[in-house]
Backbone as a printed PyTorch tensor [residue, N CA C, xyz], in Angstrom:
tensor([[[ 55.1400,   8.6410, -41.6410],
         [ 54.3620,   7.4160, -41.4540],
         [ 54.0700,   6.8110, -42.8240]],

        [[ 54.3910,   5.5340, -42.9680],
         [ 54.2300,   4.8790, -44.2580],
         [ 52.7650,   4.5580, -44.5290]],

        [[ 52.4870,   4.2480, -45.7840],
         [ 51.1210,   3.8850, -46.1790],
         [ 50.6450,   2.6430, -45.4410]],

        [[ 51.5400,   1.6850, -45.2710],
         [ 51.1840,   0.4530, -44.5740],
         [ 50.8050,   0.7290, -43.1210]],

        [[ 51.5720,   1.6300, -42.4970],
         [ 51.2760,   1.9870, -41.1010],
         [ 49.9240,   2.6710, -40.9950]],

        [[ 49.6590,   3.5700, -41.9460],
         [ 48.3720,   4.2650, -41.9500],
         [ 47.2130,   3.2910, -42.0970]],

        [[ 47.4240,   2.2730, -42.9340],
         [ 46.3780,   1.2660, -43.1230],
         [ 46.1150,   0.5220, -41.8300]],

        [[ 47.1910,   0.1460, -41.1310],
         [ 47.0300,  -0.5830, -39.8780],
         [ 46.3490,   0.2870, -38.8000]],

        [[ 46.7070,   1.5380, -38.7840],
         [ 46.0690,   2.4570, -37.8340],
         [ 44.5790,   2.5660, -38.1230]],

        [[ 44.2420,   2.6650, -39.4190],
         [ 42.8390,   2.7680, -39.8120],
         [ 42.0780,   1.5030, -39.4260]],

        [[ 42.7220,   0.3490, -39.6070],
         [ 42.0850,  -0.9200, -39.2640],
         [ 41.8170,  -0.9860, -37.7590]],

        [[ 42.8150,  -0.5890, -36.9790],
         [ 42.6640,  -0.6110, -35.5280],
         [ 41.5260,   0.3160, -35.0890]],

        [[ 41.4720,   1.5130, -35.6910],
         [ 40.4100,   2.4650, -35.3470],
         [ 39.0490,   1.8800, -35.6660]],

        [[ 38.9280,   1.2560, -36.8430],
         [ 37.6550,   0.6540, -37.2420],
         [ 37.2500,  -0.4470, -36.2780]],

        [[ 38.2040,  -1.2810, -35.8790],
         [ 37.9150,  -2.3770, -34.9590],
         [ 37.4680,  -1.8410, -33.6020]],

        [[ 38.1710,  -0.8200, -33.1020],
         [ 37.8230,  -0.2370, -31.8120],
         [ 36.4130,   0.3680, -31.8540]],

        [[ 36.1180,   1.0850, -32.9390],
         [ 34.7950,   1.6850, -33.0800],
         [ 33.7150,   0.6070, -33.1510]],

        [[ 34.0050,  -0.4720, -33.8870],
         [ 33.0430,  -1.5680, -34.0230],
         [ 32.8020,  -2.2470, -32.6750]],

        [[ 33.8710,  -2.4720, -31.9200],
         [ 33.7250,  -3.0990, -30.6130],
         [ 32.9310,  -2.2020, -29.6570]],

        [[ 33.2120,  -0.8990, -29.7310],
         [ 32.4800,   0.0400, -28.8800],
         [ 31.0000,   0.0340, -29.2320]],

        [[ 30.7040,  -0.0390, -30.5380],
         [ 29.3100,  -0.0570, -30.9680],
         [ 28.6090,  -1.3220, -30.4950]],

        [[ 29.3030,  -2.4540, -30.6020],
         [ 28.7320,  -3.7260, -30.1450],
         [ 28.4850,  -3.6870, -28.6390]],

        [[ 29.4590,  -3.1620, -27.8960],
         [ 29.3090,  -3.0800, -26.4360],
         [ 28.1280,  -2.1870, -26.0670]],

        [[ 27.9820,  -1.0740, -26.8000],
         [ 26.8650,  -0.1720, -26.5450],
         [ 25.5280,  -0.8580, -26.7880]],

        [[ 25.4310,  -1.6060, -27.8930],
         [ 24.1900,  -2.3020, -28.2170],
         [ 23.8750,  -3.3890, -27.1920]],

        [[ 24.9230,  -4.0950, -26.7500],
         [ 24.7230,  -5.1500, -25.7490],
         [ 24.2370,  -4.5480, -24.4350]],

        [[ 24.8860,  -3.4600, -24.0010],
         [ 24.4850,  -2.8150, -22.7520],
         [ 23.0700,  -2.2570, -22.8470]],

        [[ 22.7240,  -1.6860, -24.0050],
         [ 21.3790,  -1.1460, -24.1770],
         [ 20.3400,  -2.2540, -24.1500]],

        [[ 20.6650,  -3.3870, -24.7640],
         [ 19.7540,  -4.5320, -24.7620],
         [ 19.5670,  -5.0620, -23.3440]],

        [[ 20.6600,  -5.1560, -22.5880],
         [ 20.5760,  -5.6390, -21.2120],
         [ 19.7600,  -4.6800, -20.3450]],

        [[ 19.9890,  -3.3820, -20.5500],
         [ 19.2300,  -2.3860, -19.7830],
         [ 17.7560,  -2.4740, -20.1120]],

        [[ 17.4430,  -2.6380, -21.3840],
         [ 16.0450,  -2.7400, -21.8060],
         [ 15.3810,  -3.9610, -21.1890]],

        [[ 16.0980,  -5.0790, -21.1950],
         [ 15.5470,  -6.2940, -20.5940],
         [ 15.3160,  -6.1330, -19.1050]],

        [[ 16.2510,  -5.4600, -18.4380],
         [ 16.1130,  -5.2490, -16.9970],
         [ 14.9190,  -4.3430, -16.6960]],

        [[ 14.7520,  -3.2840, -17.4770],
         [ 13.6340,  -2.3700, -17.2650],
         [ 12.3000,  -3.0650, -17.5310]],

        [[ 12.2510,  -3.8790, -18.5800],
         [ 11.0200,  -4.6230, -18.8820],
         [ 10.6550,  -5.5470, -17.7320]],

        [[ 11.6690,  -6.2120, -17.1940],
         [ 11.4150,  -7.1620, -16.1080],
         [ 10.9840,  -6.4330, -14.8430]],

        [[ 11.5950,  -5.3090, -14.5680],
         [ 11.3020,  -4.6010, -13.3230],
         [  9.9630,  -3.8760, -13.3740]],

        [[  9.6480,  -3.2430, -14.5020],
         [  8.4450,  -2.4160, -14.5770],
         [  7.2340,  -3.1540, -15.1420]],

        [[  7.4510,  -4.2860, -15.7870],
         [  6.3230,  -5.0560, -16.3050],
         [  5.4750,  -4.2480, -17.2740]],

        [[  4.1470,  -4.2840, -17.1210],
         [  3.2390,  -3.5570, -18.0280],
         [  3.5020,  -2.0480, -18.0500]],

        [[  4.0940,  -1.5290, -16.9920],
         [  4.3690,  -0.0840, -16.9280],
         [  5.4150,   0.3220, -17.9790]],

        [[  6.2590,  -0.6180, -18.3850],
         [  7.2500,  -0.3200, -19.4330],
         [  6.5260,   0.0320, -20.7290]],

        [[  5.5810,  -0.8160, -21.1300],
         [  4.8480,  -0.5670, -22.3760],
         [  3.9690,   0.6760, -22.2720]],

        [[  3.4080,   0.9060, -21.1180],
         [  2.5720,   2.0940, -20.9300],
         [  3.4000,   3.3670, -21.0910]],

        [[  4.5730,   3.3670, -20.4770],
         [  5.4500,   4.5310, -20.5740],
         [  5.9340,   4.7210, -22.0040]],

        [[  6.2130,   3.6230, -22.6820],
         [  6.6370,   3.6870, -24.0710],
         [  5.5650,   4.3300, -24.9410]],

        [[  4.3060,   4.0050, -24.6820],
         [  3.2010,   4.5630, -25.4600],
         [  3.0110,   6.0540, -25.1770]],

        [[  3.4050,   6.4980, -23.9920],
         [  3.2100,   7.8880, -23.6000],
         [  4.3470,   8.8010, -24.0510]],

        [[  5.5260,   8.2180, -24.3050],
         [  6.6910,   9.0170, -24.6720],
         [  6.8910,   9.0540, -26.1890]],

        [[  7.7300,   9.9730, -26.6400],
         [  7.9500,  10.1500, -28.0730],
         [  8.8240,   9.0550, -28.6650]],

        [[  9.6630,   8.4500, -27.8480],
         [ 10.5710,   7.4160, -28.3470],
         [ 10.8750,   6.4200, -27.2430]],

        [[ 11.4430,   5.2760, -27.6420],
         [ 11.8180,   4.2670, -26.6510],
         [ 12.8990,   4.8120, -25.7260]],

        [[ 13.8320,   5.5790, -26.3030],
         [ 14.8980,   6.1460, -25.4870],
         [ 14.3560,   7.0690, -24.4110]],

        [[ 13.3880,   7.9060, -24.7780],
         [ 12.7900,   8.8250, -23.8120],
         [ 12.0380,   8.0570, -22.7350]],

        [[ 11.3490,   6.9870, -23.1380],
         [ 10.6040,   6.1750, -22.1730],
         [ 11.5580,   5.5260, -21.1810]],

        [[ 12.6650,   4.9980, -21.6740],
         [ 13.6060,   4.3290, -20.7810],
         [ 14.3110,   5.3220, -19.8710]],

        [[ 14.5720,   6.5260, -20.3620],
         [ 15.1540,   7.5510, -19.5070],
         [ 14.1860,   7.9330, -18.3940]],

        [[ 12.8920,   7.9670, -18.7100],
         [ 11.8750,   8.2630, -17.7050],
         [ 11.8770,   7.1890, -16.6190]],

        [[ 11.9510,   5.9200, -17.0240],
         [ 11.9470,   4.8260, -16.0540],
         [ 13.2240,   4.8220, -15.2190]],

        [[ 14.3430,   5.1430, -15.8450],
         [ 15.5950,   5.2240, -15.0900],
         [ 15.5440,   6.3530, -14.0630]],

        [[ 14.9090,   7.4670, -14.4460],
         [ 14.7630,   8.5920, -13.5190],
         [ 13.8950,   8.1930, -12.3260]],

        [[ 12.8750,   7.3750, -12.5890],
         [ 12.0360,   6.8970, -11.4850],
         [ 12.8560,   6.0450, -10.5280]],

        [[ 13.6980,   5.1760, -11.0870],
         [ 14.5410,   4.3280, -10.2430],
         [ 15.4520,   5.1770,  -9.3620]],

        [[ 16.0430,   6.2040,  -9.9530],
         [ 16.9490,   7.0640,  -9.2020],
         [ 16.2100,   7.7800,  -8.0760]],

        [[ 14.9960,   8.2480,  -8.3620],
         [ 14.2240,   8.9560,  -7.3330],
         [ 13.8880,   8.0130,  -6.1690]],

        [[ 13.3890,   6.8240,  -6.4960],
         [ 12.9750,   5.8860,  -5.4440],
         [ 14.1800,   5.3930,  -4.6460]],

        [[ 15.3380,   5.3010,  -5.3060],
         [ 16.5500,   4.8660,  -4.5960],
         [ 16.9260,   5.8410,  -3.4900]],

        [[ 16.4990,   7.0980,  -3.6190],
         [ 16.8120,   8.1120,  -2.6190],
         [ 15.7730,   8.1620,  -1.4920]],

        [[ 14.6580,   7.4460,  -1.6770],
         [ 13.6240,   7.4280,  -0.6470],
         [ 13.9540,   6.3840,   0.4170]],

        [[ 13.4250,   6.5750,   1.5810],
         [ 13.6360,   5.6180,   2.6760],
         [ 12.4690,   4.6310,   2.7000]],

        [[ 12.4490,   3.7280,   1.7140],
         [ 11.3870,   2.7190,   1.6360],
         [ 11.7580,   1.5670,   2.5690]],

        [[ 10.8630,   1.2610,   3.4740],
         [ 11.1610,   0.2500,   4.4820],
         [  9.9940,  -0.7320,   4.6090]],

        [[ 10.2730,  -1.9660,   4.9950],
         [  9.2010,  -2.9530,   5.1840],
         [  8.4510,  -2.6930,   6.4830]],

        [[  7.2530,  -3.2140,   6.5580],
         [  6.4840,  -3.1450,   7.7940],
         [  6.9720,  -4.2180,   8.7570]],

        [[  6.8850,  -3.9310,  10.0280],
         [  7.2300,  -4.9720,  10.9930],
         [  6.0120,  -5.8750,  11.1840]],

        [[  6.1890,  -7.0500,  11.7860],
         [  5.0820,  -8.0130,  11.9210],
         [  3.8380,  -7.4390,  12.5960]],

        [[  4.0260,  -6.6180,  13.6250],
         [  2.8750,  -6.0430,  14.3190],
         [  2.1110,  -5.0830,  13.4110]],

        [[  2.8130,  -4.3100,  12.6290],
         [  2.1570,  -3.4090,  11.6880],
         [  1.3770,  -4.1970,  10.6420]],

        [[  1.9700,  -5.2760,  10.1540],
         [  1.2700,  -6.1090,   9.1690],
         [ -0.0340,  -6.6470,   9.7410]],

        [[  0.0270,  -7.1580,  10.9740],
         [ -1.1790,  -7.7160,  11.5910],
         [ -2.2480,  -6.6430,  11.7730]],

        [[ -1.8220,  -5.4640,  12.1920],
         [ -2.7650,  -4.3700,  12.4270],
         [ -3.4440,  -3.9390,  11.1330]],

        [[ -2.6470,  -3.7570,  10.0910],
         [ -3.2240,  -3.3330,   8.8120],
         [ -4.0940,  -4.4250,   8.2040]],

        [[ -3.6770,  -5.6760,   8.3390],
         [ -4.4760,  -6.7840,   7.8060],
         [ -5.8390,  -6.8340,   8.4890]],

        [[ -5.8590,  -6.6050,   9.7980],
         [ -7.1260,  -6.6130,  10.5420],
         [ -8.0170,  -5.4630,  10.0900]],

        [[ -7.4250,  -4.3140,   9.8590],
         [ -8.2070,  -3.1670,   9.3970],
         [ -8.7650,  -3.4120,   8.0040]],

        [[ -7.9810,  -4.0840,   7.1530],
         [ -8.4720,  -4.4050,   5.8100],
         [ -9.6900,  -5.3260,   5.8840]],

        [[ -9.6270,  -6.3090,   6.7670],
         [-10.7560,  -7.2220,   6.9350],
         [-12.0070,  -6.4550,   7.3500]],

        [[-11.8580,  -5.4970,   8.2340],
         [-12.9960,  -4.6810,   8.6670],
         [-13.5820,  -3.8800,   7.5050]],

        [[-12.7020,  -3.3380,   6.6690],
         [-13.1620,  -2.5650,   5.5050],
         [-13.9450,  -3.4670,   4.5560]],

        [[-13.4260,  -4.6620,   4.3200],
         [-14.1140,  -5.6040,   3.4260],
         [-15.5010,  -5.9610,   3.9570]],

        [[-15.5900,  -6.1560,   5.2540],
         [-16.8720,  -6.5310,   5.8430],
         [-17.8830,  -5.3920,   5.7490]],

        [[-17.3980,  -4.1600,   5.7850],
         [-18.3060,  -3.0160,   5.6650],
         [-18.8360,  -2.8490,   4.2450]],

        [[-18.1700,  -3.4920,   3.2940],
         [-18.5990,  -3.3750,   1.9050],
         [-20.0280,  -3.8680,   1.7150]],

        [[-20.4050,  -4.8840,   2.4520],
         [-21.7240,  -5.4960,   2.2950],
         [-22.8370,  -4.4650,   2.4500]],

        [[-22.7320,  -3.6150,   3.4570],
         [-23.7870,  -2.6390,   3.7330],
         [-23.4940,  -1.2440,   3.1930]],

        [[-22.2130,  -0.9360,   2.9540],
         [-21.8520,   0.4020,   2.4780],
         [-20.6860,   0.2980,   1.5000]],

        [[-20.9450,  -0.2070,   0.2860],
         [-19.8590,  -0.4400,  -0.6630],
         [-19.0780,   0.8130,  -1.0410]],

        [[-19.7740,   1.9170,  -1.2950],
         [-19.0790,   3.1420,  -1.6690],
         [-18.1600,   3.6330,  -0.5670]],

        [[-18.6550,   3.6120,   0.6480],
         [-17.8640,   4.0410,   1.7940],
         [-16.6680,   3.1170,   1.9920]],

        [[-16.8650,   1.8190,   1.8070],
         [-15.7780,   0.8450,   1.9940],
         [-14.6680,   1.0640,   0.9700]],

        [[-15.0400,   1.3640,  -0.2660],
         [-14.0310,   1.5980,  -1.3010],
         [-13.2180,   2.8500,  -0.9730]],

        [[-13.8880,   3.8930,  -0.5010],
         [-13.1730,   5.1000,  -0.0910],
         [-12.2130,   4.7890,   1.0480]],

        [[-12.6610,   3.9690,   1.9960],
         [-11.7930,   3.5580,   3.0970],
         [-10.6020,   2.7420,   2.5880]],

        [[-10.8590,   1.8650,   1.6130],
         [ -9.7800,   1.0400,   1.0570],
         [ -8.7170,   1.9220,   0.4120]],

        [[ -9.1530,   2.9350,  -0.3120],
         [ -8.2200,   3.8720,  -0.9420],
         [ -7.3660,   4.5520,   0.1230]],

        [[ -8.0070,   5.0020,   1.1790],
         [ -7.2840,   5.6870,   2.2550],
         [ -6.3310,   4.7410,   2.9780]],

        [[ -6.7490,   3.4890,   3.1540],
         [ -5.9160,   2.5290,   3.8610],
         [ -4.6660,   2.1830,   3.0510]],

        [[ -4.8250,   2.0090,   1.7400],
         [ -3.6680,   1.7430,   0.8810],
         [ -2.6970,   2.9170,   0.9470]],

        [[ -3.2350,   4.1350,   0.9030],
         [ -2.3890,   5.3220,   0.9780],
         [ -1.6630,   5.3900,   2.3180]],

        [[ -2.3380,   5.0090,   3.3770],
         [ -1.7260,   5.0220,   4.7080],
         [ -0.5790,   4.0240,   4.8010]],

        [[ -0.7720,   2.8460,   4.2080],
         [  0.2940,   1.8400,   4.2170],
         [  1.4930,   2.3340,   3.4100]],

        [[  1.2150,   2.9950,   2.2840],
         [  2.3040,   3.5610,   1.4940],
         [  3.1230,   4.5430,   2.3260]],

        [[  2.4280,   5.4260,   3.0380],
         [  3.1250,   6.4080,   3.8710],
         [  3.9460,   5.7120,   4.9560]],

        [[  3.3860,   4.6480,   5.5350],
         [  4.0920,   3.8880,   6.5720],
         [  5.3550,   3.2590,   6.0100]],

        [[  5.2940,   2.8440,   4.7370],
         [  6.4560,   2.2290,   4.1020],
         [  7.5140,   3.2640,   3.6970]],

        [[  7.1230,   4.5590,   3.6570],
         [  8.0970,   5.5950,   3.3050],
         [  7.8710,   6.2560,   1.9680]],

        [[  6.7510,   5.9430,   1.2980],
         [  6.4460,   6.5770,   0.0150],
         [  5.8100,   7.9580,   0.2380]],

        [[  6.2340,   8.9720,  -0.5140],
         [  5.5340,  10.2620,  -0.4660],
         [  4.1310,  10.0840,  -1.0330]],

        [[  3.1350,  10.7140,  -0.4430],
         [  1.7530,  10.4520,  -0.8580],
         [  1.0020,  11.7160,  -1.2520]],

        [[  1.7110,  12.8430,  -1.4110],
         [  1.0240,  14.0970,  -1.6870],
         [  0.2700,  14.1380,  -2.9980]],

        [[  0.9060,  13.7110,  -4.0820],
         [  0.3350,  13.7910,  -5.4190],
         [  0.1060,  12.3850,  -5.9730]],

        [[ -1.0950,  12.1260,  -6.5070],
         [ -1.4090,  10.7700,  -6.9540],
         [ -0.5020,  10.3170,  -8.0850]],

        [[ -0.2730,  11.1930,  -9.0810],
         [  0.5710,  10.7890, -10.2060],
         [  1.9940,  10.4810,  -9.7590]],

        [[  2.5100,  11.2690,  -8.8260],
         [  3.8490,  10.9870,  -8.3070],
         [  3.8460,   9.6940,  -7.5070]],

        [[  2.7450,   9.4650,  -6.7950],
         [  2.5820,   8.2260,  -6.0400],
         [  2.6720,   7.0250,  -6.9870]],

        [[  1.9580,   7.1090,  -8.0940],
         [  1.9600,   6.0290,  -9.0690],
         [  3.3550,   5.8510,  -9.6660]],

        [[  4.0040,   6.9590,  -9.9670],
         [  5.3550,   6.8990, -10.5250],
         [  6.3110,   6.1870,  -9.5750]],

        [[  6.2440,   6.5190,  -8.2980],
         [  7.1280,   5.8710,  -7.3210],
         [  6.7960,   4.3920,  -7.1580]],

        [[  5.5200,   4.0730,  -7.1290],
         [  5.1110,   2.6790,  -6.9760],
         [  5.5370,   1.8240,  -8.1590]],

        [[  5.6380,   2.4320,  -9.3380],
         [  5.9410,   1.6590, -10.5440],
         [  7.2810,   0.9480, -10.4590]],

        [[  8.2020,   1.4860,  -9.6660],
         [  9.5370,   0.8900,  -9.5730],
         [  9.4910,  -0.4980,  -8.9380]],

        [[  8.6330,  -0.6880,  -7.9570],
         [  8.5760,  -1.9970,  -7.3030],
         [  7.2710,  -2.7370,  -7.4490]],

        [[  6.2540,  -2.0540,  -8.0180],
         [  4.9230,  -2.6660,  -8.0910],
         [  4.2750,  -2.4530,  -9.4590]],

        [[  5.0910,  -2.5290, -10.5130],
         [  4.5810,  -2.2840, -11.8590],
         [  3.4810,  -3.2410, -12.2830]],

        [[  3.5160,  -4.4760, -11.7770],
         [  2.5410,  -5.4820, -12.2050],
         [  1.1270,  -5.1620, -11.7420]],

        [[  0.9870,  -4.4640, -10.6150],
         [ -0.3470,  -4.1750, -10.0800],
         [ -0.7290,  -2.7090, -10.2290]],

        [[  0.0890,  -1.9320, -10.9190],
         [ -0.1340,  -0.4900, -10.9730],
         [ -1.4030,  -0.1140, -11.7330]],

        [[ -1.6770,  -0.7730, -12.8420],
         [ -2.8920,  -0.4600, -13.5990],
         [ -4.1350,  -0.7530, -12.7590]],

        [[ -4.0660,  -1.7830, -11.9580],
         [ -5.2020,  -2.1140, -11.0930],
         [ -5.4140,  -1.0100, -10.0550]],

        [[ -4.3150,  -0.4850,  -9.5560],
         [ -4.4100,   0.6140,  -8.6000],
         [ -5.0200,   1.8530,  -9.2600]],

        [[ -4.6110,   2.1410, -10.4900],
         [ -5.1800,   3.2740, -11.2190],
         [ -6.6930,   3.1030, -11.3940]],

        [[ -7.0950,   1.8990, -11.7960],
         [ -8.5210,   1.6420, -12.0040],
         [ -9.2920,   1.7900, -10.6920]],

        [[ -8.7380,   1.2410,  -9.6130],
         [ -9.4150,   1.3190,  -8.3150],
         [ -9.5460,   2.7720,  -7.8720]],

        [[ -8.5040,   3.5530,  -8.0590],
         [ -8.5260,   4.9580,  -7.6420],
         [ -9.5550,   5.7470,  -8.4460]],

        [[ -9.6550,   5.4430,  -9.7410],
         [-10.6320,   6.1290, -10.5900],
         [-12.0550,   5.8050, -10.1470]],

        [[-12.3020,   4.5360,  -9.8390],
         [-13.6240,   4.1250,  -9.3650],
         [-13.9200,   4.7600,  -8.0090]],

        [[-12.9040,   4.8210,  -7.1680],
         [-13.0790,   5.4380,  -5.8570],
         [-13.5000,   6.8950,  -5.9920]],

        [[-12.9350,   7.5850,  -6.9660],
         [-13.3070,   8.9700,  -7.1940],
         [-14.7580,   9.1150,  -7.6060]],

        [[-15.2420,   8.1860,  -8.4350],
         [-16.6410,   8.2210,  -8.8550],
         [-17.5780,   7.7560,  -7.7470]],

        [[-17.0520,   6.9460,  -6.8350],
         [-17.8860,   6.4750,  -5.7220],
         [-18.2940,   7.6310,  -4.8170]],

        [[-17.4230,   8.6300,  -4.7090],
         [-17.7220,   9.7820,  -3.8540],
         [-18.9880,  10.4930,  -4.3280]],

        [[-19.1790,  10.5420,  -5.6550],
         [-20.3640,  11.2050,  -6.2190],
         [-21.4510,  10.1930,  -6.5880]],

        [[-21.2890,   8.9510,  -6.0900],
         [-22.2730,   7.8790,  -6.2970],
         [-22.4970,   7.5860,  -7.7830]],

        [[-21.4380,   7.6240,  -8.5690],
         [-21.5260,   7.3620,  -9.9960],
         [-20.8870,   6.0250, -10.3840]],

        [[-20.5880,   5.1980,  -9.4000],
         [-19.9900,   3.8890,  -9.6680],
         [-20.9930,   2.7960,  -9.3000]],

        [[-21.0990,   1.7900, -10.1600],
         [-22.0140,   0.6800,  -9.8890],
         [-21.4400,  -0.2250,  -8.8050]],

        [[-22.2940,  -1.0830,  -8.2590],
         [-21.8390,  -2.0120,  -7.2200],
         [-20.7640,  -2.9430,  -7.7550]],

        [[-20.9290,  -3.3710,  -9.0130],
         [-19.9210,  -4.2560,  -9.5980],
         [-18.5850,  -3.5410,  -9.7570]],

        [[-18.6150,  -2.2770, -10.1420],
         [-17.3760,  -1.5100, -10.2480],
         [-16.7320,  -1.3460,  -8.8790]],

        [[-17.5490,  -1.1050,  -7.8760],
         [-17.0210,  -0.9690,  -6.5180],
         [-16.3850,  -2.2740,  -6.0410]],

        [[-17.0060,  -3.3850,  -6.4110],
         [-16.4510,  -4.6970,  -6.0590],
         [-15.0770,  -4.8830,  -6.7270]],

        [[-15.0020,  -4.4970,  -7.9980],
         [-13.7340,  -4.6100,  -8.7040],
         [-12.6700,  -3.7150,  -8.0760]],

        [[-13.0810,  -2.5270,  -7.6390],
         [-12.1320,  -1.6220,  -6.9890],
         [-11.5400,  -2.2750,  -5.7420]],

        [[-12.3760,  -2.9550,  -4.9660],
         [-11.8860,  -3.6330,  -3.7680],
         [-10.8680,  -4.7220,  -4.1310]],

        [[-11.1540,  -5.4670,  -5.1870],
         [-10.2260,  -6.5260,  -5.6320],
         [ -8.8980,  -5.9110,  -6.0640]],

        [[ -8.9780,  -4.8090,  -6.8120],
         [ -7.7600,  -4.1470,  -7.2890],
         [ -6.9580,  -3.5610,  -6.1250]],

        [[ -7.6400,  -2.9090,  -5.2110],
         [ -6.9360,  -2.3550,  -4.0550],
         [ -6.2560,  -3.4560,  -3.2620]],

        [[ -6.9430,  -4.5730,  -3.1200],
         [ -6.3850,  -5.6720,  -2.3300],
         [ -5.0720,  -6.1780,  -2.9200]],

        [[ -4.9830,  -6.2180,  -4.2570],
         [ -3.7720,  -6.7130,  -4.9050],
         [ -2.5550,  -5.8800,  -4.5000]],

        [[ -2.6960,  -4.5530,  -4.5590],
         [ -1.5840,  -3.6920,  -4.1710],
         [ -1.3790,  -3.7130,  -2.6620]],

        [[ -2.4730,  -3.7330,  -1.9070],
         [ -2.3900,  -3.7380,  -0.4480],
         [ -1.5580,  -4.9200,   0.0390]],

        [[ -1.8010,  -6.1040,  -0.5170],
         [ -1.0780,  -7.2950,  -0.0840],
         [  0.4020,  -7.2050,  -0.4520]],

        [[  0.6870,  -6.6100,  -1.6110],
         [  2.0880,  -6.4310,  -1.9770],
         [  2.7840,  -5.4840,  -1.0070]],

        [[  2.1060,  -4.3970,  -0.6650],
         [  2.6970,  -3.4200,   0.2450],
         [  2.9200,  -4.0130,   1.6310]],

        [[  2.0710,  -4.9470,   2.0170],
         [  2.2490,  -5.6140,   3.3030],
         [  3.3690,  -6.6520,   3.2550]],

        [[  3.8400,  -6.9480,   2.0710],
         [  4.9090,  -7.9210,   1.9400],
         [  4.4200,  -9.3220,   1.7320]],

        [[  3.1480,  -9.4570,   1.3520],
         [  2.5650, -10.7600,   1.0720],
         [  2.2320, -10.8480,  -0.3990]],

        [[  2.3780, -12.0320,  -0.9650],
         [  2.0450, -12.2230,  -2.3680],
         [  0.5390, -12.3370,  -2.5410]],

        [[ -0.0520, -11.5700,  -3.4850],
         [ -1.4890, -11.6630,  -3.6940],
         [ -1.9100, -12.9770,  -4.3240]],

        [[ -0.9280, -13.7980,  -4.7430],
         [ -1.2790, -15.0600,  -5.3920],
         [ -0.7950, -16.2670,  -4.5950]],

        [[ -0.5740, -16.0530,  -3.2860],
         [ -0.0200, -17.1580,  -2.5120],
         [ -1.0910, -18.0900,  -1.9630]],

        [[ -2.3510, -17.8340,  -2.3480],
         [ -3.4070, -18.7640,  -1.9810],
         [ -3.8720, -18.6680,  -0.5570]],

        [[ -3.5050, -17.5710,   0.1520],
         [ -3.8730, -17.4680,   1.5550],
         [ -4.9860, -16.4610,   1.7670]],

        [[ -5.8540, -16.2790,   0.7850],
         [ -6.9570, -15.3230,   0.9340],
         [ -7.8450, -15.7310,   2.0960]],

        [[ -8.2380, -14.7330,   2.8610],
         [ -9.0690, -15.0030,   4.0310],
         [-10.4470, -15.4960,   3.6250]],

        [[-10.9930, -16.4150,   4.3890],
         [-12.3480, -16.9000,   4.1020],
         [-13.3670, -15.8060,   4.3330]],

        [[-12.9990, -14.8080,   5.1470],
         [-13.9190, -13.7040,   5.3930],
         [-13.7860, -12.6170,   4.3320]],

        [[-12.8770, -12.8050,   3.3760],
         [-12.6660, -11.8270,   2.3140],
         [-13.6960, -12.0530,   1.2230]],

        [[-14.6840, -11.1710,   1.0430],
         [-15.7150, -11.3710,   0.0310],
         [-15.1240, -11.4990,  -1.3560]],

        [[-14.0310, -10.7720,  -1.6310],
         [-13.4550, -10.8190,  -2.9710],
         [-12.7460, -12.1280,  -3.2450]],

        [[-12.4580, -12.9200,  -2.1970],
         [-11.7520, -14.1850,  -2.3950],
         [-12.5900, -15.1690,  -3.1880]],

        [[-13.8940, -14.9650,  -3.2580],
         [-14.7760, -15.8550,  -3.9980],
         [-14.9120, -15.4580,  -5.4610]],

        [[-14.1120, -14.4440,  -5.8930],
         [-14.2280, -13.9580,  -7.2590],
         [-12.8480, -13.9280,  -7.8860]],

        [[-12.7900, -14.0710,  -9.2010],
         [-11.5130, -13.9730,  -9.8780],
         [-11.2170, -12.5190, -10.1740]],

        [[-10.0870, -12.2430, -10.8250],
         [ -9.6630, -10.8770, -11.0610],
         [-10.5610, -10.1350, -12.0230]],

        [[-11.4620, -10.8010, -12.6940],
         [-12.3770, -10.1360, -13.6180],
         [-13.7480,  -9.9540, -13.0030]],

        [[-13.8560, -10.2540, -11.7220],
         [-15.1130, -10.0240, -11.0290],
         [-16.1130, -11.1350, -11.2150]],

        [[-15.6850, -12.2780, -11.7540],
         [-16.6070, -13.3810, -11.9710],
         [-16.3110, -14.4680, -10.9560]],

        [[-17.3310, -14.9730, -10.3340],
         [-17.0470, -15.9920,  -9.3320],
         [-18.2670, -16.7920,  -8.9930]],

        [[-18.4770, -16.9950,  -7.7030],
         [-19.5460, -17.8620,  -7.2540],
         [-20.8500, -17.0980,  -7.2060]],

        [[-21.8050, -17.6570,  -6.5210],
         [-23.1240, -17.0410,  -6.4690],
         [-23.1330, -15.8240,  -5.5810]],

        [[-24.1750, -14.9790,  -5.6870],
         [-24.3160, -13.8140,  -4.8460],
         [-24.3990, -14.2240,  -3.3960]],

        [[-25.0440, -15.3250,  -3.1050],
         [-25.1580, -15.7990,  -1.7260],
         [-23.7800, -16.1610,  -1.1930]],

        [[-22.9390, -16.8220,  -2.0220],
         [-21.6270, -17.2250,  -1.5690],
         [-20.7230, -16.0410,  -1.3210]],

        [[-20.9510, -14.8970,  -1.9670],
         [-20.0550, -13.7510,  -1.8120],
         [-20.6030, -12.7560,  -0.7990]],

        [[-21.3660, -13.2160,   0.1440],
         [-21.7780, -12.3660,   1.2370],
         [-22.9870, -11.5070,   0.9180]],

        [[-23.7780, -11.8750,  -0.0990],
         [-24.9880, -11.1410,  -0.3990],
         [-24.7550,  -9.9170,  -1.2330]],

        [[-23.6120,  -9.7770,  -1.9220],
         [-23.3630,  -8.6140,  -2.7530],
         [-24.1750,  -8.6990,  -4.0220]]])
């Protein structure tokens, strides 16, 4: 093999390696963008918890693979109506028994998850599975669950309990297949008179809370 041939072979190898590197970077960038879009705030949370971005993205990909194997199914119209009616009842009970209502809300959200096909045995696994399709509301669910735990021992304030109901409602509506921002909040929903930070109209307007 002549020197000229060796040079051409080396050039071809360099070009192939460079193209492979570019393709790898492009695919990694596309994957990163897709994961950011799908997981929302959960992407950054996972990144903060892992040792590297690569490890965080592998964790999120593993979640996708796990959920892809689950039989996640939508609720039928009758189930939606039934659960929506039960949610309204829970909200109305908040006025006289806020702690009890928050505990009921936690249980109702868990029941809807089970109806949809999500495993519900372990809370952390529950959150991990939910992150694949509900990353935008996951932190709210975590906060609501934490408050619900303190409500059992009566260590949560009324305002915290109110916030828990708002947070639970956000995930509940998503699980029912309704957008929490579609403007169709029930007039009987006490939380409908408040924004996501718990600030809203007068105490009289929010059902005496």
